[in-house]
C-alpha positions as protocol buffer text, in pm:
chain_id: "A"
residue {
  index: 1
  type: MET
  ca { x: 19435 y: 23368 z: 9991 }
}
residue {
  index: 2
  type: ARG
  ca { x: 19153 y: 23529 z: 10188 }
}
residue {
  index: 3
  type: TYR
  ca { x: 19095 y: 23608 z: 10550 }
}
residue {
  index: 4
  type: ALA
  ca { x: 18990 y: 23306 z: 10751 }
}
residue {
  index: 5
  type: GLY
  ca { x: 18690 y: 23506 z: 10865 }
}
residue {
  index: 6
  type: SER
  ca { x: 18589 y: 23638 z: 10524 }
}
residue {
  index: 7
  type: VAL
  ca { x: 18282 y: 23415 z: 10486 }
}
residue {
  index: 8
  type: SER
  ca { x: 18149 y: 23484 z: 10833 }
}
residue {
  index: 9
  type: THR
  ca { x: 18224 y: 23855 z: 10790 }
}
residue {
  index: 10
  type: ALA
  ca { x: 18032 y: 23864 z: 10463 }
}
residue {
  index: 11
  type: ARG
  ca { x: 17734 y: 23690 z: 10628 }
}
residue {
  index: 12
  type: SER
  ca { x: 17749 y: 23936 z: 10915 }
}
residue {
  index: 13
  type: ARG
  ca { x: 17745 y: 24226 z: 10672 }
}
residue {
  index: 14
  type: ARG
  ca { x: 17445 y: 24085 z: 10486 }
}
residue {
  index: 15
  type: THR
  ca { x: 17259 y: 24041 z: 10816 }
}
residue {
  index: 16
  type: ILE
  ca { x: 17339 y: 24394 z: 10928 }
}
residue {
  index: 17
  type: THR
  ca { x: 17241 y: 24534 z: 10590 }
}
residue {
  index: 18
  type: THR
  ca { x: 16905 y: 24354 z: 10603 }
}
residue {
  index: 19
  type: LEU
  ca { x: 16833 y: 24484 z: 10953 }
}
residue {
  index: 20
  type: ALA
  ca { x: 16943 y: 24832 z: 10856 }
}
residue {
  index: 21
  type: VAL
  ca { x: 16720 y: 24842 z: 10550 }
}
residue {
  index: 22
  type: LEU
  ca { x: 16425 y: 24735 z: 10766 }
}
residue {
  index: 23
  type: ALA
  ca { x: 16505 y: 25003 z: 11022 }
}
residue {
  index: 24
  type: LEU
  ca { x: 16532 y: 25268 z: 10755 }
}
residue {
  index: 25
  type: SER
  ca { x: 16205 y: 25163 z: 10599 }
}
residue {
  index: 26
  type: LEU
  ca { x: 16032 y: 25193 z: 10936 }
}
residue {
  index: 27
  type: ALA
  ca { x: 16198 y: 25531 z: 10991 }
}
residue {
  index: 28
  type: GLY
  ca { x: 16057 y: 25663 z: 10667 }
}
residue {
  index: 29
  type: CYS
  ca { x: 16392 y: 25779 z: 10524 }
}
residue {
  index: 30
  type: PRO
  ca { x: 16339 y: 26155 z: 10542 }
}
residue {
  index: 31
  type: LYS
  ca { x: 16482 y: 26344 z: 10245 }
}
residue {
  index: 32
  type: ARG
  ca { x: 16599 y: 26648 z: 10441 }
}
residue {
  index: 33
  type: SER
  ca { x: 16732 y: 26714 z: 10787 }
}
residue {
  index: 34
  type: GLY
  ca { x: 16710 y: 27030 z: 10992 }
}
residue {
  index: 35
  type: GLY
  ca { x: 16427 y: 27163 z: 10775 }
}
residue {
  index: 36
  type: SER
  ca { x: 16592 y: 27265 z: 10450 }
}
residue {
  index: 37
  type: LYS
  ca { x: 16962 y: 27177 z: 10463 }
}
residue {
  index: 38
  type: PRO
  ca { x: 17075 y: 26910 z: 10218 }
}
residue {
  index: 39
  type: ARG
  ca { x: 17251 y: 26625 z: 10395 }
}
residue {
  index: 40
  type: VAL
  ca { x: 17600 y: 26504 z: 10300 }
}
residue {
  index: 41
  type: ALA
  ca { x: 17738 y: 26172 z: 10430 }
}
residue {
  index: 42
  type: VAL
  ca { x: 18117 y: 26152 z: 10462 }
}
residue {
  index: 43
  type: SER
  ca { x: 18298 y: 25825 z: 10522 }
}
residue {
  index: 44
  type: ILE
  ca { x: 18591 y: 25909 z: 10754 }
}
residue {
  index: 45
  type: PHE
  ca { x: 18683 y: 26188 z: 10994 }
}
residue {
  index: 46
  type: PRO
  ca { x: 18957 y: 26372 z: 10799 }
}
residue {
  index: 47
  type: LEU
  ca { x: 18727 y: 26414 z: 10499 }
}
residue {
  index: 48
  type: TYR
  ca { x: 18439 y: 26502 z: 10731 }
}
residue {
  index: 49
  type: ASP
  ca { x: 18638 y: 26778 z: 10899 }
}
residue {
  index: 50
  type: ALA
  ca { x: 18728 y: 26930 z: 10563 }
}
residue {
  index: 51
  type: ALA
  ca { x: 18372 y: 26891 z: 10433 }
}
residue {
  index: 52
  type: ARG
  ca { x: 18206 y: 27061 z: 10729 }
}
residue {
  index: 53
  type: ARG
  ca { x: 18450 y: 27352 z: 10704 }
}
residue {
  index: 54
  type: VAL
  ca { x: 18384 y: 27400 z: 10332 }
}
residue {
  index: 55
  type: ALA
  ca { x: 18008 y: 27355 z: 10380 }
}
residue {
  index: 56
  type: GLY
  ca { x: 17972 y: 27600 z: 10668 }
}
residue {
  index: 57
  type: ASP
  ca { x: 17614 y: 27619 z: 10791 }
}
residue {
  index: 58
  type: ARG
  ca { x: 17455 y: 27558 z: 10452 }
}
residue {
  index: 59
  type: LEU
  ca { x: 17471 y: 27177 z: 10460 }
}
residue {
  index: 60
  type: ASP
  ca { x: 17412 y: 26904 z: 10717 }
}
residue {
  index: 61
  type: VAL
  ca { x: 17742 y: 26713 z: 10703 }
}
residue {
  index: 62
  type: VAL
  ca { x: 17730 y: 26373 z: 10875 }
}
residue {
  index: 63
  type: LEU
  ca { x: 18026 y: 26153 z: 10967 }
}
residue {
  index: 64
  type: VAL
  ca { x: 17961 y: 25785 z: 10890 }
}
residue {
  index: 65
  type: LEU
  ca { x: 18254 y: 25604 z: 11057 }
}
residue {
  index: 66
  type: PRO
  ca { x: 18238 y: 25658 z: 11435 }
}
residue {
  index: 67
  type: PRO
  ca { x: 18565 y: 25796 z: 11578 }
}
residue {
  index: 68
  type: GLY
  ca { x: 18789 y: 25524 z: 11713 }
}
residue {
  index: 69
  type: ARG
  ca { x: 18657 y: 25258 z: 11475 }
}
residue {
  index: 70
  type: SER
  ca { x: 18871 y: 25108 z: 11201 }
}
residue {
  index: 71
  type: GLU
  ca { x: 18789 y: 25198 z: 10842 }
}
residue {
  index: 72
  type: HIS
  ca { x: 18908 y: 24851 z: 10745 }
}
residue {
  index: 73
  type: SER
  ca { x: 18640 y: 24647 z: 10920 }
}
residue {
  index: 74
  type: TYR
  ca { x: 18344 y: 24879 z: 10966 }
}
residue {
  index: 75
  type: ASP
  ca { x: 17998 y: 24725 z: 10987 }
}
residue {
  index: 76
  type: PRO
  ca { x: 17732 y: 24986 z: 11070 }
}
residue {
  index: 77
  type: THR
  ca { x: 17451 y: 24919 z: 11311 }
}
residue {
  index: 78
  type: PRO
  ca { x: 17094 y: 24996 z: 11201 }
}
residue {
  index: 79
  type: ARG
  ca { x: 17094 y: 25301 z: 11428 }
}
residue {
  index: 80
  type: GLU
  ca { x: 17414 y: 25430 z: 11268 }
}
residue {
  index: 81
  type: MET
  ca { x: 17260 y: 25387 z: 10926 }
}
residue {
  index: 82
  type: THR
  ca { x: 16951 y: 25588 z: 11015 }
}
residue {
  index: 83
  type: ARG
  ca { x: 17174 y: 25892 z: 11074 }
}
residue {
  index: 84
  type: ILE
  ca { x: 17257 y: 25916 z: 10704 }
}
residue {
  index: 85
  type: ALA
  ca { x: 16907 y: 25851 z: 10574 }
}
residue {
  index: 86
  type: GLY
  ca { x: 16802 y: 26123 z: 10331 }
}
residue {
  index: 87
  type: SER
  ca { x: 17154 y: 26211 z: 10220 }
}
residue {
  index: 88
  type: GLN
  ca { x: 17177 y: 26369 z: 9877 }
}
residue {
  index: 89
  type: LEU
  ca { x: 17554 y: 26333 z: 9847 }
}
residue {
  index: 90
  type: ALA
  ca { x: 17812 y: 26091 z: 9985 }
}
residue {
  index: 91
  type: LEU
  ca { x: 18186 y: 26157 z: 9988 }
}
residue {
  index: 92
  type: SER
  ca { x: 18424 y: 25864 z: 10008 }
}
residue {
  index: 93
  type: VAL
  ca { x: 18797 y: 25803 z: 9981 }
}
residue {
  index: 94
  type: GLY
  ca { x: 18760 y: 25540 z: 9709 }
}
residue {
  index: 95
  type: LEU
  ca { x: 19048 y: 25324 z: 9582 }
}
residue {
  index: 96
  type: GLY
  ca { x: 18907 y: 25025 z: 9769 }
}
residue {
  index: 97
  type: MET
  ca { x: 18926 y: 25194 z: 10110 }
}
residue {
  index: 98
  type: ASP
  ca { x: 18564 y: 25256 z: 10208 }
}
residue {
  index: 99
  type: GLU
  ca { x: 18341 y: 25062 z: 9972 }
}
residue {
  index: 100
  type: TRP
  ca { x: 18107 y: 25016 z: 10266 }
}
residue {
  index: 101
  type: LEU
  ca { x: 17988 y: 25377 z: 10221 }
}
residue {
  index: 102
  type: SER
  ca { x: 17833 y: 25308 z: 9881 }
}
residue {
  index: 103
  type: ARG
  ca { x: 17671 y: 24996 z: 10020 }
}
residue {
  index: 104
  type: ILE
  ca { x: 17527 y: 25186 z: 10316 }
}
residue {
  index: 105
  type: VAL
  ca { x: 17385 y: 25486 z: 10132 }
}
residue {
  index: 106
  type: ARG
  ca { x: 17237 y: 25275 z: 9853 }
}
residue {
  index: 107
  type: ASN
  ca { x: 17064 y: 25055 z: 10108 }
}
residue {
  index: 108
  type: THR
  ca { x: 16882 y: 25359 z: 10247 }
}
residue {
  index: 109
  type: GLY
  ca { x: 16655 y: 25353 z: 9943 }
}
residue {
  index: 110
  type: SER
  ca { x: 16745 y: 25712 z: 9852 }
}
residue {
  index: 111
  type: GLU
  ca { x: 16904 y: 25829 z: 9530 }
}
residue {
  index: 112
  type: VAL
  ca { x: 17246 y: 25938 z: 9650 }
}
residue {
  index: 113
  type: ARG
  ca { x: 17536 y: 26062 z: 9440 }
}
residue {
  index: 114
  type: VAL
  ca { x: 17853 y: 25890 z: 9566 }
}
residue {
  index: 115
  type: VAL
  ca { x: 18176 y: 26076 z: 9487 }
}
residue {
  index: 116
  type: GLU
  ca { x: 18510 y: 25897 z: 9532 }
}
residue {
  index: 117
  type: ILE
  ca { x: 18773 y: 26163 z: 9590 }
}
residue {
  index: 118
  type: GLY
  ca { x: 19094 y: 25959 z: 9588 }
}
residue {
  index: 119
  type: PRO
  ca { x: 19108 y: 25864 z: 9219 }
}
residue {
  index: 120
  type: SER
  ca { x: 19110 y: 26233 z: 9123 }
}
residue {
  index: 121
  type: LEU
  ca { x: 19415 y: 26318 z: 9334 }
}
residue {
  index: 122
  type: ASP
  ca { x: 19695 y: 26142 z: 9144 }
}
residue {
  index: 123
  type: PRO
  ca { x: 19714 y: 25848 z: 9387 }
}
residue {
  index: 124
  type: ARG
  ca { x: 20063 y: 25720 z: 9455 }
}
residue {
  index: 125
  type: ALA
  ca { x: 20166 y: 25361 z: 9398 }
}
residue {
  index: 126
  type: MET
  ca { x: 20232 y: 25165 z: 9714 }
}
residue {
  index: 127
  type: THR
  ca { x: 20578 y: 25017 z: 9751 }
}
residue {
  index: 128
  type: HIS
  ca { x: 20656 y: 24650 z: 9808 }
}
residue {
  index: 129
  type: GLU
  ca { x: 20767 y: 24736 z: 10162 }
}
residue {
  index: 130
  type: GLU
  ca { x: 20431 y: 24895 z: 10240 }
}
residue {
  index: 131
  type: VAL
  ca { x: 20213 y: 24601 z: 10137 }
}
residue {
  index: 132
  type: GLY
  ca { x: 20430 y: 24295 z: 10195 }
}
residue {
  index: 133
  type: GLU
  ca { x: 20479 y: 24008 z: 9951 }
}
residue {
  index: 134
  type: GLU
  ca { x: 20161 y: 23820 z: 10047 }
}
residue {
  index: 135
  type: ALA
  ca { x: 19941 y: 24127 z: 10013 }
}
residue {
  index: 136
  type: ALA
  ca { x: 20100 y: 24215 z: 9680 }
}
residue {
  index: 137
  type: ASP
  ca { x: 20033 y: 23861 z: 9552 }
}
residue {
  index: 138
  type: GLU
  ca { x: 19668 y: 23880 z: 9659 }
}
residue {
  index: 139
  type: ALA
  ca { x: 19623 y: 24220 z: 9496 }
}
residue {
  index: 140
  type: ARG
  ca { x: 19767 y: 24088 z: 9170 }
}
residue {
  index: 141
  type: GLU
  ca { x: 19541 y: 23781 z: 9185 }
}
residue {
  index: 142
  type: ALA
  ca { x: 19235 y: 23997 z: 9251 }
}
residue {
  index: 143
  type: GLN
  ca { x: 19319 y: 24224 z: 8960 }
}
residue {
  index: 144
  type: SER
  ca { x: 19381 y: 23933 z: 8723 }
}
residue {
  index: 145
  type: ASP
  ca { x: 19041 y: 23792 z: 8819 }
}
residue {
  index: 146
  type: GLY
  ca { x: 18881 y: 24124 z: 8732 }
}
residue {
  index: 147
  type: GLY
  ca { x: 18742 y: 24167 z: 9083 }
}
residue {
  index: 148
  type: HIS
  ca { x: 18843 y: 24263 z: 9433 }
}
residue {
  index: 149
  type: GLU
  ca { x: 18860 y: 24104 z: 9775 }
}
residue {
  index: 150
  type: GLU
  ca { x: 18571 y: 24133 z: 10018 }
}
residue {
  index: 151
  type: GLU
  ca { x: 18808 y: 24268 z: 10283 }
}
residue {
  index: 152
  type: HIS
  ca { x: 19019 y: 24581 z: 10251 }
}
residue {
  index: 153
  type: HIS
  ca { x: 19324 y: 24470 z: 10058 }
}
residue {
  index: 154
  type: HIS
  ca { x: 19558 y: 24736 z: 9933 }
}
residue {
  index: 155
  type: GLY
  ca { x: 19605 y: 24730 z: 9559 }
}
residue {
  index: 156
  type: PRO
  ca { x: 19872 y: 24919 z: 9368 }
}
residue {
  index: 157
  type: LYS
  ca { x: 19722 y: 25261 z: 9445 }
}
residue {
  index: 158
  type: ASP
  ca { x: 19740 y: 25405 z: 9796 }
}
residue {
  index: 159
  type: PRO
  ca { x: 19403 y: 25533 z: 9923 }
}
residue {
  index: 160
  type: HIS
  ca { x: 19539 y: 25726 z: 10226 }
}
residue {
  index: 161
  type: PHE
  ca { x: 19577 y: 26057 z: 10039 }
}
residue {
  index: 162
  type: TRP
  ca { x: 19441 y: 26265 z: 10329 }
}
residue {
  index: 163
  type: LEU
  ca { x: 19772 y: 26229 z: 10518 }
}
residue {
  index: 164
  type: ASP
  ca { x: 19921 y: 26478 z: 10271 }
}
residue {
  index: 165
  type: PRO
  ca { x: 19789 y: 26833 z: 10339 }
}
residue {
  index: 166
  type: THR
  ca { x: 19848 y: 26943 z: 9980 }
}
residue {
  index: 167
  type: ARG
  ca { x: 19619 y: 26669 z: 9852 }
}
residue {
  index: 168
  type: MET
  ca { x: 19361 y: 26759 z: 10116 }
}
residue {
  index: 169
  type: ALA
  ca { x: 19352 y: 27111 z: 9973 }
}
residue {
  index: 170
  type: ARG
  ca { x: 19274 y: 26958 z: 9633 }
}
residue {
  index: 171
  type: ALA
  ca { x: 19009 y: 26736 z: 9794 }
}
residue {
  index: 172
  type: ALA
  ca { x: 18840 y: 27053 z: 9921 }
}
residue {
  index: 173
  type: ASP
  ca { x: 18822 y: 27175 z: 9560 }
}
residue {
  index: 174
  type: ILE
  ca { x: 18618 y: 26866 z: 9472 }
}
residue {
  index: 175
  type: MET
  ca { x: 18397 y: 26913 z: 9776 }
}
residue {
  index: 176
  type: ALA
  ca { x: 18316 y: 27275 z: 9692 }
}
residue {
  index: 177
  type: ARG
  ca { x: 18223 y: 27177 z: 9338 }
}
residue {
  index: 178
  type: GLU
  ca { x: 17997 y: 26895 z: 9454 }
}
residue {
  index: 179
  type: PHE
  ca { x: 17834 y: 27109 z: 9723 }
}
residue {
  index: 180
  type: SER
  ca { x: 17749 y: 27371 z: 9460 }
}
residue {
  index: 181
  type: ARG
  ca { x: 17563 y: 27105 z: 9263 }
}
residue {
  index: 182
  type: ILE
  ca { x: 17322 y: 27035 z: 9549 }
}
residue {
  index: 183
  type: ASP
  ca { x: 17307 y: 27395 z: 9674 }
}
residue {
  index: 184
  type: PRO
  ca { x: 17378 y: 27633 z: 9380 }
}
residue {
  index: 185
  type: GLN
  ca { x: 17291 y: 27939 z: 9588 }
}
residue {
  index: 186
  type: GLY
  ca { x: 17574 y: 27855 z: 9825 }
}
residue {
  index: 187
  type: ALA
  ca { x: 17842 y: 27836 z: 9556 }
}
residue {
  index: 188
  type: ALA
  ca { x: 18009 y: 28165 z: 9651 }
}
residue {
  index: 189
  type: SER
  ca { x: 18017 y: 28066 z: 10017 }
}
residue {
  index: 190
  type: PHE
  ca { x: 18164 y: 27725 z: 9936 }
}
residue {
  index: 191
  type: GLU
  ca { x: 18432 y: 27882 z: 9718 }
}
residue {
  index: 192
  type: GLN
  ca { x: 18528 y: 28130 z: 9987 }
}
residue {
  index: 193
  type: ARG
  ca { x: 18555 y: 27857 z: 10249 }
}
residue {
  index: 194
  type: ARG
  ca { x: 18745 y: 27629 z: 10010 }
}
residue {
  index: 195
  type: ALA
  ca { x: 19003 y: 27902 z: 9951 }
}
residue {
  index: 196
  type: GLN
  ca { x: 19041 y: 27957 z: 10325 }
}
residue {
  index: 197
  type: PHE
  ca { x: 19085 y: 27584 z: 10382 }
}
residue {
  index: 198
  type: GLY
  ca { x: 19352 y: 27576 z: 10110 }
}
residue {
  index: 199
  type: ARG
  ca { x: 19547 y: 27852 z: 10283 }
}
residue {
  index: 200
  type: GLU
  ca { x: 19525 y: 27663 z: 10611 }
}
residue {
  index: 201
  type: MET
  ca { x: 19660 y: 27351 z: 10442 }
}
residue {
  index: 202
  type: THR
  ca { x: 19955 y: 27547 z: 10303 }
}
residue {
  index: 203
  type: THR
  ca { x: 20034 y: 27675 z: 10651 }
}
residue {
  index: 204
  type: LEU
  ca { x: 20008 y: 27326 z: 10798 }
}
residue {
  index: 205
  type: ASP
  ca { x: 20231 y: 27176 z: 10529 }
}
residue {
  index: 206
  type: THR
  ca { x: 20494 y: 27445 z: 10582 }
}
residue {
  index: 207
  type: GLN
  ca { x: 20490 y: 27387 z: 10957 }
}
residue {
  index: 208
  type: ILE
  ca { x: 20529 y: 27008 z: 10930 }
}
residue {
  index: 209
  type: ARG
  ca { x: 20797 y: 27035 z: 10663 }
}
residue {
  index: 210
  type: ALA
  ca { x: 21004 y: 27273 z: 10878 }
}
residue {
  index: 211
  type: ARG
  ca { x: 20988 y: 27032 z: 11170 }
}
residue {
  index: 212
  type: SER
  ca { x: 21060 y: 26721 z: 10963 }
}
residue {
  index: 213
  type: GLU
  ca { x: 21373 y: 26871 z: 10808 }
}
residue {
  index: 214
  type: ARG
  ca { x: 21535 y: 26869 z: 11153 }
}
residue {
  index: 215
  type: TRP
  ca { x: 21487 y: 26495 z: 11206 }
}
residue {
  index: 216
  type: SER
  ca { x: 21818 y: 26308 z: 11198 }
}
residue {
  index: 217
  type: LYS
  ca { x: 21664 y: 25961 z: 11147 }
}
residue {
  index: 218
  type: ARG
  ca { x: 21434 y: 25890 z: 10854 }
}
residue {
  index: 219
  type: THR
  ca { x: 21353 y: 25516 z: 10838 }
}
residue {
  index: 220
  type: ILE
  ca { x: 21049 y: 25369 z: 11013 }
}
residue {
  index: 221
  type: VAL
  ca { x: 20824 y: 25063 z: 11036 }
}
residue {
  index: 222
  type: THR
  ca { x: 20453 y: 25146 z: 11030 }
}
residue {
  index: 223
  type: PHE
  ca { x: 20161 y: 24933 z: 11140 }
}
residue {
  index: 224
  type: HIS
  ca { x: 20013 y: 24899 z: 10793 }
}
residue {
  index: 225
  type: GLY
  ca { x: 20041 y: 25086 z: 10466 }
}
residue {
  index: 226
  type: SER
  ca { x: 19868 y: 25402 z: 10588 }
}
residue {
  index: 227
  type: MET
  ca { x: 20151 y: 25652 z: 10616 }
}
residue {
  index: 228
  type: GLY
  ca { x: 20291 y: 25645 z: 10262 }
}
residue {
  index: 229
  type: TYR
  ca { x: 20171 y: 25991 z: 10160 }
}
residue {
  index: 230
  type: TYR
  ca { x: 20304 y: 26146 z: 10479 }
}
residue {
  index: 231
  type: ALA
  ca { x: 20636 y: 25965 z: 10438 }
}
residue {
  index: 232
  type: GLU
  ca { x: 20665 y: 26070 z: 10074 }
}
residue {
  index: 233
  type: ARG
  ca { x: 20580 y: 26432 z: 10149 }
}
residue {
  index: 234
  type: TYR
  ca { x: 20822 y: 26465 z: 10441 }
}
residue {
  index: 235
  type: ARG
  ca { x: 21103 y: 26241 z: 10313 }
}
residue {
  index: 236
  type: LEU
  ca { x: 21068 y: 25937 z: 10538 }
}
residue {
  index: 237
  type: THR
  ca { x: 21141 y: 25580 z: 10431 }
}
residue {
  index: 238
  type: ILE
  ca { x: 20908 y: 25295 z: 10526 }
}
residue {
  index: 239
  type: ALA
  ca { x: 21121 y: 24983 z: 10565 }
}
residue {
  index: 240
  type: ALA
  ca { x: 20828 y: 24747 z: 10634 }
}
residue {
  index: 241
  type: VAL
  ca { x: 20476 y: 24728 z: 10772 }
}
residue {
  index: 242
  type: ILE
  ca { x: 20364 y: 24514 z: 11065 }
}
residue {
  index: 243
  type: GLU
  ca { x: 20024 y: 24411 z: 10930 }
}
residue {
  index: 244
  type: PRO
  ca { x: 19997 y: 24418 z: 10550 }
}
residue {
  index: 245
  type: PHE
  ca { x: 19633 y: 24312 z: 10599 }
}
residue {
  index: 246
  type: PRO
  ca { x: 19486 y: 24539 z: 10870 }
}
residue {
  index: 247
  type: GLY
  ca { x: 19315 y: 24330 z: 11136 }
}
residue {
  index: 248
  type: ARG
  ca { x: 19485 y: 24005 z: 11042 }
}
residue {
  index: 249
  type: GLU
  ca { x: 19775 y: 23917 z: 11269 }
}
residue {
  index: 250
  type: PRO
  ca { x: 20098 y: 23860 z: 11075 }
}
residue {
  index: 251
  type: THR
  ca { x: 20235 y: 23508 z: 11040 }
}
residue {
  index: 252
  type: ALA
  ca { x: 20558 y: 23396 z: 11206 }
}
residue {
  index: 253
  type: ARG
  ca { x: 20721 y: 23394 z: 10863 }
}
residue {
  index: 254
  type: TYR
  ca { x: 20617 y: 23750 z: 10795 }
}
residue {
  index: 255
  type: ILE
  ca { x: 20742 y: 23866 z: 11137 }
}
residue {
  index: 256
  type: THR
  ca { x: 21080 y: 23715 z: 11048 }
}
residue {
  index: 257
  type: GLU
  ca { x: 21076 y: 23914 z: 10722 }
}
residue {
  index: 258
  type: VAL
  ca { x: 20996 y: 24235 z: 10908 }
}
residue {
  index: 259
  type: LEU
  ca { x: 21277 y: 24177 z: 11157 }
}
residue {
  index: 260
  type: ALA
  ca { x: 21519 y: 24121 z: 10869 }
}
residue {
  index: 261
  type: ALA
  ca { x: 21400 y: 24444 z: 10705 }
}
residue {
  index: 262
  type: VAL
  ca { x: 21451 y: 24632 z: 11032 }
}
residue {
  index: 263
  type: GLN
  ca { x: 21805 y: 24502 z: 11059 }
}
residue {
  index: 264
  type: ARG
  ca { x: 21890 y: 24583 z: 10696 }
}
residue {
  index: 265
  type: SER
  ca { x: 21746 y: 24933 z: 10704 }
}
residue {
  index: 266
  type: HIS
  ca { x: 21848 y: 25034 z: 11058 }
}
residue {
  index: 267
  type: ALA
  ca { x: 21493 y: 25155 z: 11118 }
}
residue {
  index: 268
  type: ALA
  ca { x: 21463 y: 25399 z: 11407 }
}
residue {
  index: 269
  type: ALA
  ca { x: 21125 y: 25302 z: 11548 }
}
residue {
  index: 270
  type: LEU
  ca { x: 20797 y: 25114 z: 11505 }
}
residue {
  index: 271
  type: PHE
  ca { x: 20449 y: 25265 z: 11509 }
}
residue {
  index: 272
  type: SER
  ca { x: 20114 y: 25117 z: 11610 }
}
residue {
  index: 273
  type: GLU
  ca { x: 19766 y: 25259 z: 11542 }
}
residue {
  index: 274
  type: PRO
  ca { x: 19486 y: 25306 z: 11798 }
}
residue {
  index: 275
  type: GLN
  ca { x: 19215 y: 25153 z: 11577 }
}
residue {
  index: 276
  type: LEU
  ca { x: 19395 y: 24816 z: 11554 }
}
residue {
  index: 277
  type: ASP
  ca { x: 19529 y: 24560 z: 11800 }
}
residue {
  index: 278
  type: ARG
  ca { x: 19865 y: 24678 z: 11933 }
}
residue {
  index: 279
  type: HIS
  ca { x: 19994 y: 24328 z: 12020 }
}
residue {
  index: 280
  type: PRO
  ca { x: 20170 y: 24243 z: 11690 }
}
residue {
  index: 281
  type: ALA
  ca { x: 20360 y: 24573 z: 11707 }
}
residue {
  index: 282
  type: GLU
  ca { x: 20463 y: 24501 z: 12065 }
}
residue {
  index: 283
  type: VAL
  ca { x: 20595 y: 24158 z: 11967 }
}
residue {
  index: 284
  type: ILE
  ca { x: 20806 y: 24293 z: 11682 }
}
residue {
  index: 285
  type: ALA
  ca { x: 20927 y: 24593 z: 11883 }
}
residue {
  index: 286
  type: GLU
  ca { x: 21044 y: 24363 z: 12162 }
}
residue {
  index: 287
  type: GLN
  ca { x: 21224 y: 24128 z: 11926 }
}
residue {
  index: 288
  type: ALA
  ca { x: 21379 y: 24411 z: 11726 }
}
residue {
  index: 289
  type: ARG
  ca { x: 21465 y: 24604 z: 12042 }
}
residue {
  index: 290
  type: LEU
  ca { x: 21317 y: 24920 z: 11900 }
}
residue {
  index: 291
  type: PRO
  ca { x: 21094 y: 25182 z: 12063 }
}
residue {
  index: 292
  type: LEU
  ca { x: 20723 y: 25166 z: 11984 }
}
residue {
  index: 293
  type: PHE
  ca { x: 20520 y: 25482 z: 11923 }
}
residue {
  index: 294
  type: GLU
  ca { x: 20164 y: 25545 z: 11806 }
}
residue {
  index: 295
  type: VAL
  ca { x: 20032 y: 25735 z: 11506 }
}
residue {
  index: 296
  type: ASP
  ca { x: 19666 y: 25775 z: 11416 }
}
residue {
  index: 297
  type: PRO
  ca { x: 19570 y: 25774 z: 11047 }
}
residue {
  index: 298
  type: VAL
  ca { x: 19203 y: 25863 z: 11102 }
}
residue {
  index: 299
  type: GLY
  ca { x: 19152 y: 26074 z: 11416 }
}
residue {
  index: 300
  type: GLY
  ca { x: 18827 y: 26225 z: 11535 }
}
residue {
  index: 301
  type: THR
  ca { x: 18905 y: 26147 z: 11900 }
}
residue {
  index: 302
  type: PRO
  ca { x: 18995 y: 26398 z: 12177 }
}
residue {
  index: 303
  type: GLY
  ca { x: 19319 y: 26575 z: 12094 }
}
residue {
  index: 304
  type: ARG
  ca { x: 19283 y: 26474 z: 11728 }
}
residue {
  index: 305
  type: ASP
  ca { x: 18944 y: 26635 z: 11670 }
}
residue {
  index: 306
  type: SER
  ca { x: 19044 y: 26849 z: 11373 }
}
residue {
  index: 307
  type: TYR
  ca { x: 19246 y: 26767 z: 11065 }
}
residue {
  index: 308
  type: GLU
  ca { x: 19532 y: 26989 z: 11177 }
}
residue {
  index: 309
  type: ARG
  ca { x: 19540 y: 26839 z: 11527 }
}
residue {
  index: 310
  type: LEU
  ca { x: 19548 y: 26491 z: 11376 }
}
residue {
  index: 311
  type: LEU
  ca { x: 19850 y: 26560 z: 11155 }
}
residue {
  index: 312
  type: LEU
  ca { x: 20032 y: 26759 z: 11423 }
}
residue {
  index: 313
  type: SER
  ca { x: 19975 y: 26478 z: 11673 }
}
residue {
  index: 314
  type: ASN
  ca { x: 20131 y: 26234 z: 11429 }
}
residue {
  index: 315
  type: THR
  ca { x: 20415 y: 26477 z: 11365 }
}
residue {
  index: 316
  type: ASP
  ca { x: 20476 y: 26493 z: 11741 }
}
residue {
  index: 317
  type: ALA
  ca { x: 20507 y: 26114 z: 11748 }
}
residue {
  index: 318
  type: PHE
  ca { x: 20748 y: 26104 z: 11454 }
}
residue {
  index: 319
  type: GLU
  ca { x: 20951 y: 26383 z: 11610 }
}
residue {
  index: 320
  type: ARG
  ca { x: 20991 y: 26194 z: 11937 }
}
residue {
  index: 321
  type: ALA
  ca { x: 21110 y: 25890 z: 11744 }
}
residue {
  index: 322
  type: LEU
  ca { x: 21332 y: 26051 z: 11482 }
}
residue {
  index: 323
  type: ARG
  ca { x: 21489 y: 26370 z: 11609 }
}
């Protein structure tokens, strides 16, 4: 089964891509920005924040996904695409999360090395509760066909590794290595900044772990399968997700399944996400008579404008719900 809007979405993407390629051709696709700094395009904010901190002032690090937009349905405008023209390196999550990045950078006409970070970080397998039966069936069908869905469908591996600070420290290792390939003279600087970032991730992980150990409730319902790494790291249980397909409103049958899971598990709270329509979460929260909170898997907005602020903001939300 596919999204009802998959065909129209695909046509829209082809139209946008065509317009973007034309715009980039007219722009001339400069190879460098800011004079001599190599440009690096990064798909989502958490990776961007880590990348700019490891890069320092030696590279021009550009965020592709505008803050507040969903990584699950992103279609860039021609103007947005011109910002990454001339990139020499692109960093993506991979694991089916942000395939649009490869499509964007390759349509600029430049030779860009695209590095998918997620597959190198021992990605966890998503549980049945995190994807829902329908999503699991579609993932299995896509795999058996030897392909993948046009939309973002979660497969067996969870792409949201950045919600675990220890994996983000390992992601910075990959970034420093890749940055040294395009700027060998900056290798020592990248290594020094990578080490500093790693220490900051250790501090952040220790802080969140200390807080989470005081929570008396540990079972939650998330909006979609985005919080698995956080839950695994800090010993939370995800009883169900509200939208197994982000952006597609759950069916009445699926809502009934979620309500049954809430009752069985005695879940403490539900969580929505600011990038997606809150209405399905409100419906389930009302029927389940549970409080509804918000967590943000991507950030980049005021108050969540660094990686640490993003995770601490989410920790604040979990703490209000679970302590």
